[in-house]
mmCIF file as Biopython writes it, N, C-alpha, C and O atoms, coordinates in Angstrom:
data_model
#
loop_
_atom_site.group_PDB
_atom_site.id
_atom_site.type_symbol
_atom_site.label_atom_id
_atom_site.label_alt_id
_atom_site.label_comp_id
_atom_site.label_asym_id
_atom_site.label_entity_id
_atom_site.label_seq_id
_atom_site.pdbx_PDB_ins_code
_atom_site.Cartn_x
_atom_site.Cartn_y
_atom_site.Cartn_z
_atom_site.occupancy
_atom_site.B_iso_or_equiv
_atom_site.auth_seq_id
_atom_site.auth_asym_id
_atom_site.pdbx_PDB_model_num
ATOM 1   N N  . MET A ? 1  ? 69.097 136.502 135.046 1.0 0.0 1  A 1 
ATOM 2   C CA . MET A ? 1  ? 68.411 135.662 134.898 1.0 0.0 1  A 1 
ATOM 3   C C  . MET A ? 1  ? 69.370 136.084 133.531 1.0 0.0 1  A 1 
ATOM 4   O O  . MET A ? 1  ? 70.396 136.741 133.355 1.0 0.0 1  A 1 
ATOM 5   N N  . ASN A ? 2  ? 68.573 135.437 132.814 1.0 0.0 2  A 1 
ATOM 6   C CA . ASN A ? 2  ? 69.062 134.474 131.784 1.0 0.0 2  A 1 
ATOM 7   C C  . ASN A ? 2  ? 68.993 135.711 130.474 1.0 0.0 2  A 1 
ATOM 8   O O  . ASN A ? 2  ? 67.829 135.936 130.143 1.0 0.0 2  A 1 
ATOM 9   N N  . GLU A ? 3  ? 70.340 136.761 129.475 1.0 0.0 3  A 1 
ATOM 10  C CA . GLU A ? 3  ? 69.684 137.555 128.422 1.0 0.0 3  A 1 
ATOM 11  C C  . GLU A ? 3  ? 69.520 136.151 127.519 1.0 0.0 3  A 1 
ATOM 12  O O  . GLU A ? 3  ? 69.996 135.030 127.696 1.0 0.0 3  A 1 
ATOM 13  N N  . PRO A ? 4  ? 68.471 136.797 126.268 1.0 0.0 4  A 1 
ATOM 14  C CA . PRO A ? 4  ? 67.930 135.864 124.938 1.0 0.0 4  A 1 
ATOM 15  C C  . PRO A ? 4  ? 69.597 135.503 124.247 1.0 0.0 4  A 1 
ATOM 16  O O  . PRO A ? 4  ? 70.665 136.072 124.476 1.0 0.0 4  A 1 
ATOM 17  N N  . GLN A ? 5  ? 69.295 134.384 123.378 1.0 0.0 5  A 1 
ATOM 18  C CA . GLN A ? 5  ? 70.132 133.864 122.238 1.0 0.0 5  A 1 
ATOM 19  C C  . GLN A ? 5  ? 69.893 134.007 121.230 1.0 0.0 5  A 1 
ATOM 20  O O  . GLN A ? 5  ? 69.014 133.217 120.887 1.0 0.0 5  A 1 
ATOM 21  N N  . MET A ? 6  ? 70.338 134.895 120.157 1.0 0.0 6  A 1 
ATOM 22  C CA . MET A ? 6  ? 70.444 134.811 119.488 1.0 0.0 6  A 1 
ATOM 23  C C  . MET A ? 6  ? 70.507 133.325 118.694 1.0 0.0 6  A 1 
ATOM 24  O O  . MET A ? 6  ? 70.962 132.413 119.384 1.0 0.0 6  A 1 
ATOM 25  N N  . THR A ? 7  ? 70.104 132.984 117.325 1.0 0.0 7  A 1 
ATOM 26  C CA . THR A ? 7  ? 69.891 131.809 116.234 1.0 0.0 7  A 1 
ATOM 27  C C  . THR A ? 7  ? 71.140 131.818 115.773 1.0 0.0 7  A 1 
ATOM 28  O O  . THR A ? 7  ? 71.968 132.728 115.731 1.0 0.0 7  A 1 
ATOM 29  N N  . PRO A ? 8  ? 71.185 130.752 115.447 1.0 0.0 8  A 1 
ATOM 30  C CA . PRO A ? 8  ? 73.067 130.737 114.161 1.0 0.0 8  A 1 
ATOM 31  C C  . PRO A ? 8  ? 72.209 131.447 113.636 1.0 0.0 8  A 1 
ATOM 32  O O  . PRO A ? 8  ? 72.801 132.526 113.596 1.0 0.0 8  A 1 
ATOM 33  N N  . GLU A ? 9  ? 70.567 131.729 112.907 1.0 0.0 9  A 1 
ATOM 34  C CA . GLU A ? 9  ? 71.349 131.948 111.819 1.0 0.0 9  A 1 
ATOM 35  C C  . GLU A ? 9  ? 70.601 133.900 111.985 1.0 0.0 9  A 1 
ATOM 36  O O  . GLU A ? 9  ? 70.220 134.615 111.058 1.0 0.0 9  A 1 
ATOM 37  N N  . GLN A ? 10 ? 70.623 134.126 113.016 1.0 0.0 10 A 1 
ATOM 38  C CA . GLN A ? 10 ? 70.659 135.504 112.989 1.0 0.0 10 A 1 
ATOM 39  C C  . GLN A ? 10 ? 72.125 136.052 113.996 1.0 0.0 10 A 1 
ATOM 40  O O  . GLN A ? 10 ? 72.088 137.151 114.550 1.0 0.0 10 A 1 
ATOM 41  N N  . GLU A ? 11 ? 72.869 135.495 114.072 1.0 0.0 11 A 1 
ATOM 42  C CA . GLU A ? 11 ? 74.601 135.820 114.348 1.0 0.0 11 A 1 
ATOM 43  C C  . GLU A ? 11 ? 74.645 135.649 113.163 1.0 0.0 11 A 1 
ATOM 44  O O  . GLU A ? 11 ? 74.962 136.769 112.762 1.0 0.0 11 A 1 
ATOM 45  N N  . ALA A ? 12 ? 74.519 134.842 112.058 1.0 0.0 12 A 1 
ATOM 46  C CA . ALA A ? 12 ? 75.291 135.151 110.350 1.0 0.0 12 A 1 
ATOM 47  C C  . ALA A ? 12 ? 74.736 136.623 110.196 1.0 0.0 12 A 1 
ATOM 48  O O  . ALA A ? 12 ? 75.452 137.607 110.385 1.0 0.0 12 A 1 
ATOM 49  N N  . LEU A ? 13 ? 73.058 136.716 109.747 1.0 0.0 13 A 1 
ATOM 50  C CA . LEU A ? 13 ? 72.650 138.160 109.406 1.0 0.0 13 A 1 
ATOM 51  C C  . LEU A ? 13 ? 73.538 139.132 109.920 1.0 0.0 13 A 1 
ATOM 52  O O  . LEU A ? 13 ? 74.357 139.576 109.115 1.0 0.0 13 A 1 
ATOM 53  N N  . LEU A ? 14 ? 73.567 139.610 111.196 1.0 0.0 14 A 1 
ATOM 54  C CA . LEU A ? 14 ? 74.766 140.110 112.093 1.0 0.0 14 A 1 
ATOM 55  C C  . LEU A ? 14 ? 75.817 140.169 111.296 1.0 0.0 14 A 1 
ATOM 56  O O  . LEU A ? 14 ? 76.118 141.015 110.454 1.0 0.0 14 A 1 
ATOM 57  N N  . ASP A ? 15 ? 76.320 139.261 111.609 1.0 0.0 15 A 1 
ATOM 58  C CA . ASP A ? 15 ? 77.801 139.288 111.257 1.0 0.0 15 A 1 
ATOM 59  C C  . ASP A ? 15 ? 77.567 139.870 109.607 1.0 0.0 15 A 1 
ATOM 60  O O  . ASP A ? 15 ? 78.080 140.975 109.430 1.0 0.0 15 A 1 
ATOM 61  N N  . GLU A ? 16 ? 77.039 139.422 108.696 1.0 0.0 16 A 1 
ATOM 62  C CA . GLU A ? 16 ? 77.352 139.622 107.069 1.0 0.0 16 A 1 
ATOM 63  C C  . GLU A ? 16 ? 76.740 141.246 107.189 1.0 0.0 16 A 1 
ATOM 64  O O  . GLU A ? 16 ? 77.336 142.079 106.507 1.0 0.0 16 A 1 
ATOM 65  N N  . ALA A ? 17 ? 75.420 141.783 108.142 1.0 0.0 17 A 1 
ATOM 66  C CA . ALA A ? 17 ? 75.671 143.023 108.602 1.0 0.0 17 A 1 
ATOM 67  C C  . ALA A ? 17 ? 76.089 143.962 108.813 1.0 0.0 17 A 1 
ATOM 68  O O  . ALA A ? 17 ? 75.886 145.065 108.305 1.0 0.0 17 A 1 
ATOM 69  N N  . PHE A ? 18 ? 76.916 143.550 109.822 1.0 0.0 18 A 1 
ATOM 70  C CA . PHE A ? 18 ? 78.435 143.929 110.166 1.0 0.0 18 A 1 
ATOM 71  C C  . PHE A ? 18 ? 79.887 144.902 108.898 1.0 0.0 18 A 1 
ATOM 72  O O  . PHE A ? 18 ? 80.422 146.008 108.839 1.0 0.0 18 A 1 
ATOM 73  N N  . LYS A ? 19 ? 79.914 143.958 108.348 1.0 0.0 19 A 1 
ATOM 74  C CA . LYS A ? 19 ? 79.886 143.145 106.850 1.0 0.0 19 A 1 
ATOM 75  C C  . LYS A ? 19 ? 80.437 144.876 106.699 1.0 0.0 19 A 1 
ATOM 76  O O  . LYS A ? 19 ? 81.379 145.575 107.071 1.0 0.0 19 A 1 
ATOM 77  N N  . TYR A ? 20 ? 79.052 145.006 105.828 1.0 0.0 20 A 1 
ATOM 78  C CA . TYR A ? 20 ? 78.942 145.856 105.464 1.0 0.0 20 A 1 
ATOM 79  C C  . TYR A ? 20 ? 78.575 147.324 105.362 1.0 0.0 20 A 1 
ATOM 80  O O  . TYR A ? 20 ? 78.410 148.289 104.616 1.0 0.0 20 A 1 
ATOM 81  N N  . SER A ? 21 ? 78.550 146.708 107.002 1.0 0.0 21 A 1 
ATOM 82  C CA . SER A ? 21 ? 78.551 148.415 107.315 1.0 0.0 21 A 1 
ATOM 83  C C  . SER A ? 21 ? 79.895 149.211 107.318 1.0 0.0 21 A 1 
ATOM 84  O O  . SER A ? 21 ? 80.028 150.405 107.048 1.0 0.0 21 A 1 
ATOM 85  N N  . GLN A ? 22 ? 81.263 147.958 107.820 1.0 0.0 22 A 1 
ATOM 86  C CA . GLN A ? 22 ? 82.985 148.341 107.722 1.0 0.0 22 A 1 
ATOM 87  C C  . GLN A ? 22 ? 83.015 148.489 106.222 1.0 0.0 22 A 1 
ATOM 88  O O  . GLN A ? 22 ? 84.179 148.666 105.864 1.0 0.0 22 A 1 
ATOM 89  N N  . LEU A ? 23 ? 82.184 148.482 105.230 1.0 0.0 23 A 1 
ATOM 90  C CA . LEU A ? 23 ? 82.583 148.955 103.689 1.0 0.0 23 A 1 
ATOM 91  C C  . LEU A ? 23 ? 81.412 149.604 103.498 1.0 0.0 23 A 1 
ATOM 92  O O  . LEU A ? 23 ? 81.073 149.563 102.315 1.0 0.0 23 A 1 
ATOM 93  N N  . ALA A ? 24 ? 80.738 150.127 104.129 1.0 0.0 24 A 1 
ATOM 94  C CA . ALA A ? 24 ? 80.092 151.350 104.005 1.0 0.0 24 A 1 
ATOM 95  C C  . ALA A ? 24 ? 80.986 152.461 104.475 1.0 0.0 24 A 1 
ATOM 96  O O  . ALA A ? 24 ? 81.138 153.418 103.715 1.0 0.0 24 A 1 
ATOM 97  N N  . GLU A ? 25 ? 81.623 152.450 105.687 1.0 0.0 25 A 1 
ATOM 98  C CA . GLU A ? 25 ? 82.382 153.387 106.153 1.0 0.0 25 A 1 
ATOM 99  C C  . GLU A ? 25 ? 83.229 153.540 105.335 1.0 0.0 25 A 1 
ATOM 100 O O  . GLU A ? 25 ? 83.197 154.653 104.812 1.0 0.0 25 A 1 
ATOM 101 N N  . GLN A ? 26 ? 84.712 152.260 104.670 1.0 0.0 26 A 1 
ATOM 102 C CA . GLN A ? 26 ? 85.313 152.701 103.816 1.0 0.0 26 A 1 
ATOM 103 C C  . GLN A ? 26 ? 85.422 153.133 102.342 1.0 0.0 26 A 1 
ATOM 104 O O  . GLN A ? 26 ? 86.396 153.636 101.784 1.0 0.0 26 A 1 
ATOM 105 N N  . LYS A ? 27 ? 84.132 152.808 101.794 1.0 0.0 27 A 1 
ATOM 106 C CA . LYS A ? 27 ? 83.149 153.736 101.036 1.0 0.0 27 A 1 
ATOM 107 C C  . LYS A ? 27 ? 83.427 155.713 101.554 1.0 0.0 27 A 1 
ATOM 108 O O  . LYS A ? 27 ? 84.058 156.695 101.162 1.0 0.0 27 A 1 
ATOM 109 N N  . ALA A ? 28 ? 82.742 155.431 102.328 1.0 0.0 28 A 1 
ATOM 110 C CA . ALA A ? 28 ? 83.044 157.120 101.953 1.0 0.0 28 A 1 
ATOM 111 C C  . ALA A ? 28 ? 83.669 156.935 102.552 1.0 0.0 28 A 1 
ATOM 112 O O  . ALA A ? 28 ? 83.672 155.704 102.576 1.0 0.0 28 A 1 
ATOM 113 N N  . ARG A ? 29 ? 84.571 157.362 103.402 1.0 0.0 29 A 1 
ATOM 114 C CA . ARG A ? 29 ? 86.006 157.541 103.780 1.0 0.0 29 A 1 
ATOM 115 C C  . ARG A ? 29 ? 86.029 158.115 102.439 1.0 0.0 29 A 1 
ATOM 116 O O  . ARG A ? 29 ? 85.608 159.139 101.899 1.0 0.0 29 A 1 
ATOM 117 N N  . GLU A ? 30 ? 87.014 156.533 101.934 1.0 0.0 30 A 1 
ATOM 118 C CA . GLU A ? 30 ? 87.534 156.811 99.999  1.0 0.0 30 A 1 
ATOM 119 C C  . GLU A ? 30 ? 87.132 158.468 98.933  1.0 0.0 30 A 1 
ATOM 120 O O  . GLU A ? 30 ? 87.684 159.210 98.121  1.0 0.0 30 A 1 
ATOM 121 N N  . LEU A ? 31 ? 85.258 158.240 99.957  1.0 0.0 31 A 1 
ATOM 122 C CA . LEU A ? 31 ? 84.773 159.530 99.645  1.0 0.0 31 A 1 
ATOM 123 C C  . LEU A ? 31 ? 85.111 161.615 99.755  1.0 0.0 31 A 1 
ATOM 124 O O  . LEU A ? 31 ? 85.150 162.605 99.024  1.0 0.0 31 A 1 
ATOM 125 N N  . TRP A ? 32 ? 85.247 161.278 100.967 1.0 0.0 32 A 1 
ATOM 126 C CA . TRP A ? 32 ? 85.291 161.836 101.476 1.0 0.0 32 A 1 
ATOM 127 C C  . TRP A ? 32 ? 86.575 162.804 100.997 1.0 0.0 32 A 1 
ATOM 128 O O  . TRP A ? 32 ? 86.570 163.953 100.554 1.0 0.0 32 A 1 
ATOM 129 N N  . GLU A ? 33 ? 87.624 161.918 101.252 1.0 0.0 33 A 1 
ATOM 130 C CA . GLU A ? 33 ? 89.261 161.866 100.033 1.0 0.0 33 A 1 
ATOM 131 C C  . GLU A ? 33 ? 89.193 162.119 99.155  1.0 0.0 33 A 1 
ATOM 132 O O  . GLU A ? 33 ? 88.737 163.239 99.386  1.0 0.0 33 A 1 
ATOM 133 N N  . TRP A ? 34 ? 89.261 162.070 97.884  1.0 0.0 34 A 1 
ATOM 134 C CA . TRP A ? 34 ? 88.595 162.208 96.635  1.0 0.0 34 A 1 
ATOM 135 C C  . TRP A ? 34 ? 87.643 163.483 96.051  1.0 0.0 34 A 1 
ATOM 136 O O  . TRP A ? 34 ? 87.795 164.146 95.025  1.0 0.0 34 A 1 
ATOM 137 N N  . GLY A ? 35 ? 86.084 163.609 97.626  1.0 0.0 35 A 1 
ATOM 138 C CA . GLY A ? 35 ? 86.251 165.584 97.338  1.0 0.0 35 A 1 
ATOM 139 C C  . GLY A ? 35 ? 87.288 165.680 97.662  1.0 0.0 35 A 1 
ATOM 140 O O  . GLY A ? 35 ? 88.005 165.810 96.669  1.0 0.0 35 A 1 
ATOM 141 N N  . GLU A ? 36 ? 88.124 165.699 99.041  1.0 0.0 36 A 1 
ATOM 142 C CA . GLU A ? 36 ? 88.838 167.033 99.499  1.0 0.0 36 A 1 
ATOM 143 C C  . GLU A ? 36 ? 89.885 167.158 98.706  1.0 0.0 36 A 1 
ATOM 144 O O  . GLU A ? 36 ? 90.538 168.174 98.946  1.0 0.0 36 A 1 
ATOM 145 N N  . ALA A ? 37 ? 90.539 166.080 97.304  1.0 0.0 37 A 1 
ATOM 146 C CA . ALA A ? 37 ? 91.515 165.859 96.313  1.0 0.0 37 A 1 
ATOM 147 C C  . ALA A ? 37 ? 90.842 166.560 95.532  1.0 0.0 37 A 1 
ATOM 148 O O  . ALA A ? 37 ? 91.467 167.447 94.951  1.0 0.0 37 A 1 
ATOM 149 N N  . PHE A ? 38 ? 89.136 166.399 95.198  1.0 0.0 38 A 1 
ATOM 150 C CA . PHE A ? 38 ? 88.742 167.003 94.340  1.0 0.0 38 A 1 
ATOM 151 C C  . PHE A ? 38 ? 88.352 169.335 94.169  1.0 0.0 38 A 1 
ATOM 152 O O  . PHE A ? 38 ? 88.503 170.122 93.235  1.0 0.0 38 A 1 
ATOM 153 N N  . ALA A ? 39 ? 87.818 169.514 95.721  1.0 0.0 39 A 1 
ATOM 154 C CA . ALA A ? 39 ? 87.787 170.322 96.406  1.0 0.0 39 A 1 
ATOM 155 C C  . ALA A ? 39 ? 89.476 171.685 95.755  1.0 0.0 39 A 1 
ATOM 156 O O  . ALA A ? 39 ? 89.565 172.875 95.450  1.0 0.0 39 A 1 
ATOM 157 N N  . ALA A ? 40 ? 90.291 170.668 95.845  1.0 0.0 40 A 1 
ATOM 158 C CA . ALA A ? 40 ? 92.086 171.108 96.311  1.0 0.0 40 A 1 
ATOM 159 C C  . ALA A ? 40 ? 92.634 171.228 95.128  1.0 0.0 40 A 1 
ATOM 160 O O  . ALA A ? 40 ? 93.736 171.769 95.042  1.0 0.0 40 A 1 
ATOM 161 N N  . LYS A ? 41 ? 91.953 170.734 93.958  1.0 0.0 41 A 1 
ATOM 162 C CA . LYS A ? 41 ? 92.453 170.694 92.281  1.0 0.0 41 A 1 
ATOM 163 C C  . LYS A ? 41 ? 91.633 172.125 92.042  1.0 0.0 41 A 1 
ATOM 164 O O  . LYS A ? 41 ? 92.192 173.092 91.523  1.0 0.0 41 A 1 
ATOM 165 N N  . TRP A ? 42 ? 90.192 172.151 92.496  1.0 0.0 42 A 1 
ATOM 166 C CA . TRP A ? 42 ? 89.672 173.092 91.716  1.0 0.0 42 A 1 
ATOM 167 C C  . TRP A ? 42 ? 89.659 174.358 92.788  1.0 0.0 42 A 1 
ATOM 168 O O  . TRP A ? 42 ? 89.212 175.400 92.308  1.0 0.0 42 A 1 
ATOM 169 N N  . GLU A ? 43 ? 90.101 174.418 94.219  1.0 0.0 43 A 1 
ATOM 170 C CA . GLU A ? 43 ? 90.982 175.071 94.387  1.0 0.0 43 A 1 
ATOM 171 C C  . GLU A ? 43 ? 91.654 176.197 94.144  1.0 0.0 43 A 1 
ATOM 172 O O  . GLU A ? 43 ? 91.348 177.367 94.371  1.0 0.0 43 A 1 
ATOM 173 N N  . LYS A ? 44 ? 92.855 175.598 93.529  1.0 0.0 44 A 1 
ATOM 174 C CA . LYS A ? 44 ? 93.661 175.738 92.823  1.0 0.0 44 A 1 
ATOM 175 C C  . LYS A ? 44 ? 93.979 176.687 91.072  1.0 0.0 44 A 1 
ATOM 176 O O  . LYS A ? 44 ? 94.760 177.513 90.598  1.0 0.0 44 A 1 
ATOM 177 N N  . ARG A ? 45 ? 92.827 175.897 90.680  1.0 0.0 45 A 1 
ATOM 178 C CA . ARG A ? 45 ? 92.895 176.392 89.869  1.0 0.0 45 A 1 
ATOM 179 C C  . ARG A ? 45 ? 91.750 177.473 89.931  1.0 0.0 45 A 1 
ATOM 180 O O  . ARG A ? 45 ? 91.729 177.745 88.731  1.0 0.0 45 A 1 
ATOM 181 N N  . LEU A ? 46 ? 91.046 178.061 90.338  1.0 0.0 46 A 1 
ATOM 182 C CA . LEU A ? 46 ? 90.537 179.468 90.842  1.0 0.0 46 A 1 
ATOM 183 C C  . LEU A ? 46 ? 92.072 180.081 90.951  1.0 0.0 46 A 1 
ATOM 184 O O  . LEU A ? 46 ? 92.529 180.965 90.225  1.0 0.0 46 A 1 
ATOM 185 N N  . GLN A ? 47 ? 92.753 179.411 92.019  1.0 0.0 47 A 1 
ATOM 186 C CA . GLN A ? 47 ? 94.085 180.613 92.418  1.0 0.0 47 A 1 
ATOM 187 C C  . GLN A ? 47 ? 94.265 180.956 91.847  1.0 0.0 47 A 1 
ATOM 188 O O  . GLN A ? 47 ? 93.912 182.131 91.748  1.0 0.0 47 A 1 
ATOM 189 N N  . ASP A ? 48 ? 95.259 180.148 90.482  1.0 0.0 48 A 1 
ATOM 190 C CA . ASP A ? 48 ? 95.276 179.952 89.168  1.0 0.0 48 A 1 
ATOM 191 C C  . ASP A ? 48 ? 94.922 181.501 88.625  1.0 0.0 48 A 1 
ATOM 192 O O  . ASP A ? 48 ? 95.477 182.592 88.496  1.0 0.0 48 A 1 
ATOM 193 N N  . ALA A ? 49 ? 93.798 180.946 88.427  1.0 0.0 49 A 1 
ATOM 194 C CA . ALA A ? 49 ? 93.192 181.708 87.126  1.0 0.0 49 A 1 
ATOM 195 C C  . ALA A ? 49 ? 93.113 183.340 87.888  1.0 0.0 49 A 1 
ATOM 196 O O  . ALA A ? 49 ? 93.256 184.454 87.384  1.0 0.0 49 A 1 
ATOM 197 N N  . GLU A ? 50 ? 92.817 182.907 89.327  1.0 0.0 50 A 1 
ATOM 198 C CA . GLU A ? 50 ? 92.726 184.395 89.578  1.0 0.0 50 A 1 
ATOM 199 C C  . GLU A ? 50 ? 94.726 185.337 89.288  1.0 0.0 50 A 1 
ATOM 200 O O  . GLU A ? 50 ? 95.120 186.177 88.479  1.0 0.0 50 A 1 
ATOM 201 N N  . VAL A ? 51 ? 95.462 184.533 90.502  1.0 0.0 51 A 1 
ATOM 202 C CA . VAL A ? 51 ? 96.412 185.596 89.576  1.0 0.0 51 A 1 
ATOM 203 C C  . VAL A ? 51 ? 96.011 185.613 87.696  1.0 0.0 51 A 1 
ATOM 204 O O  . VAL A ? 51 ? 95.103 186.386 87.393  1.0 0.0 51 A 1 
ATOM 205 N N  . ALA A ? 52 ? 96.546 184.948 86.737  1.0 0.0 52 A 1 
ATOM 206 C CA . ALA A ? 52 ? 96.521 184.500 85.323  1.0 0.0 52 A 1 
ATOM 207 C C  . ALA A ? 52 ? 95.197 186.334 85.281  1.0 0.0 52 A 1 
ATOM 208 O O  . ALA A ? 52 ? 95.785 187.223 84.665  1.0 0.0 52 A 1 
ATOM 209 N N  . ALA A ? 53 ? 93.975 186.735 85.724  1.0 0.0 53 A 1 
ATOM 210 C CA . ALA A ? 53 ? 93.107 187.589 85.361  1.0 0.0 53 A 1 
ATOM 211 C C  . ALA A ? 53 ? 94.299 188.974 86.113  1.0 0.0 53 A 1 
ATOM 212 O O  . ALA A ? 53 ? 94.620 189.875 85.339  1.0 0.0 53 A 1 
ATOM 213 N N  . LYS A ? 54 ? 94.888 189.020 87.665  1.0 0.0 54 A 1 
ATOM 214 C CA . LYS A ? 54 ? 95.059 189.318 87.732  1.0 0.0 54 A 1 
ATOM 215 C C  . LYS A ? 54 ? 96.346 190.124 87.126  1.0 0.0 54 A 1 
ATOM 216 O O  . LYS A ? 54 ? 96.608 191.315 87.293  1.0 0.0 54 A 1 
ATOM 217 N N  . SER A ? 55 ? 96.818 189.497 86.642  1.0 0.0 55 A 1 
ATOM 218 C CA . SER A ? 55 ? 98.489 189.967 85.882  1.0 0.0 55 A 1 
ATOM 219 C C  . SER A ? 55 ? 97.326 190.521 84.075  1.0 0.0 55 A 1 
ATOM 220 O O  . SER A ? 55 ? 97.335 191.524 83.362  1.0 0.0 55 A 1 
ATOM 221 N N  . GLU A ? 56 ? 96.799 189.658 84.061  1.0 0.0 56 A 1 
ATOM 222 C CA . GLU A ? 56 ? 95.953 190.607 82.231  1.0 0.0 56 A 1 
ATOM 223 C C  . GLU A ? 56 ? 96.050 192.103 82.645  1.0 0.0 56 A 1 
ATOM 224 O O  . GLU A ? 56 ? 96.510 192.977 81.911  1.0 0.0 56 A 1 
ATOM 225 N N  . VAL A ? 57 ? 95.256 192.437 84.713  1.0 0.0 57 A 1 
ATOM 226 C CA . VAL A ? 57 ? 94.664 193.737 84.185  1.0 0.0 57 A 1 
ATOM 227 C C  . VAL A ? 57 ? 96.546 194.605 83.838  1.0 0.0 57 A 1 
ATOM 228 O O  . VAL A ? 57 ? 97.160 195.323 83.049  1.0 0.0 57 A 1 
ATOM 229 N N  . LYS A ? 58 ? 96.638 194.053 84.745  1.0 0.0 58 A 1 
ATOM 230 C CA . LYS A ? 58 ? 98.488 195.227 86.102  1.0 0.0 58 A 1 
ATOM 231 C C  . LYS A ? 58 ? 98.155 195.239 83.529  1.0 0.0 58 A 1 
ATOM 232 O O  . LYS A ? 58 ? 97.515 196.041 82.849  1.0 0.0 58 A 1 
ATOM 233 N N  . ASP A ? 59 ? 98.839 194.183 83.163  1.0 0.0 59 A 1 
ATOM 234 C CA . ASP A ? 59 ? 99.723 194.448 81.692  1.0 0.0 59 A 1 
ATOM 235 C C  . ASP A ? 59 ? 98.777 195.863 80.419  1.0 0.0 59 A 1 
ATOM 236 O O  . ASP A ? 59 ? 99.285 196.156 79.337  1.0 0.0 59 A 1 
#
């Protein structure tokens, strides 16, 4: 049984869709990493603020 063959236009569209999916995956990974760095920065600021607040209470 023969499998249906794609036309050259379909192959080109599939290749383009694959490239866009790879780009989207890369951008999603970059966005995730940026979000992780952002969260870490704000977590550090929160911890520093809590330490400062505790120091003020003790003084």
